[in-house]
C-alpha positions as CSV (number, residue, x, y, z in Angstrom):
1,M,-2.4,-38.3,14.5
2,S,0.9,-36.5,13.5
3,M,-0.2,-36.5,9.8
4,H,-3.4,-34.7,10.8
5,R,-1.4,-32.1,12.6
6,V,1.0,-31.6,9.7
7,R,-2.0,-31.2,7.4
8,V,-3.7,-28.6,9.7
9,K,-0.4,-26.6,10.0
10,Q,-0.1,-26.6,6.2
11,Q,-3.7,-25.5,5.7
12,A,-3.2,-22.7,8.3
13,S,0.0,-21.6,6.6
14,M,-1.7,-21.5,3.2
15,S,-4.6,-19.5,4.7
16,V,-2.3,-16.9,6.2
17,M,-0.3,-16.7,3.0
18,K,-3.5,-16.2,0.9
19,K,-4.7,-13.5,3.3
20,A,-1.4,-11.7,3.0
21,M,-1.4,-11.9,-0.7
22,D,-5.0,-10.5,-0.8
23,T,-4.1,-7.7,1.4
24,G,-1.0,-6.8,-0.7
25,E,-3.2,-6.9,-3.8
26,Q,-5.8,-4.6,-2.3
27,Q,-3.1,-2.1,-1.2
28,G,-1.6,-2.1,-4.7
29,E,-5.0,-1.5,-6.2
30,F,-5.6,1.4,-3.8
31,I,-2.2,3.0,-4.6
32,N,-2.9,2.7,-8.3
33,K,-6.3,4.3,-7.9
34,M,-4.9,7.1,-5.9
35,L,-2.2,7.8,-8.5
36,E,-4.8,7.7,-11.3
37,T,-7.1,10.2,-9.5
38,S,-4.3,12.6,-8.6
39,G,-2.9,15.0,-11.2
40,P,0.7,15.9,-11.8
41,A,0.5,18.8,-9.4
42,Q,-0.5,16.6,-6.5
43,V,2.3,14.1,-7.3
44,Q,4.8,17.0,-7.5
45,Q,3.6,18.3,-4.2
46,A,3.9,14.9,-2.6
47,A,7.4,14.6,-3.9
48,H,8.5,18.0,-2.6
49,P,6.1,19.0,0.2
50,Y,8.2,21.8,1.5
51,K,8.1,23.8,-1.8
52,G,5.5,26.5,-2.0
53,A,4.6,26.3,1.7
54,S,5.6,29.9,2.4
55,V,6.2,33.1,0.5
56,D,8.8,35.6,1.4
57,L,7.5,39.1,0.6
58,S,9.8,42.1,1.0
59,L,8.8,45.6,-0.1
């Protein structure tokens, strides 16, 4: 009986680990896709979001 419980725990642990790895892989693919579709201007804006937000005009 205890061997069965150990096996079930191991299988559950493996299932959770595989799910976490799949989720991490999907997130990595999403980030790569987002970086590929955005140009240098969008990456620059993301790095410095405060730049260019306002313009000071004095006449």
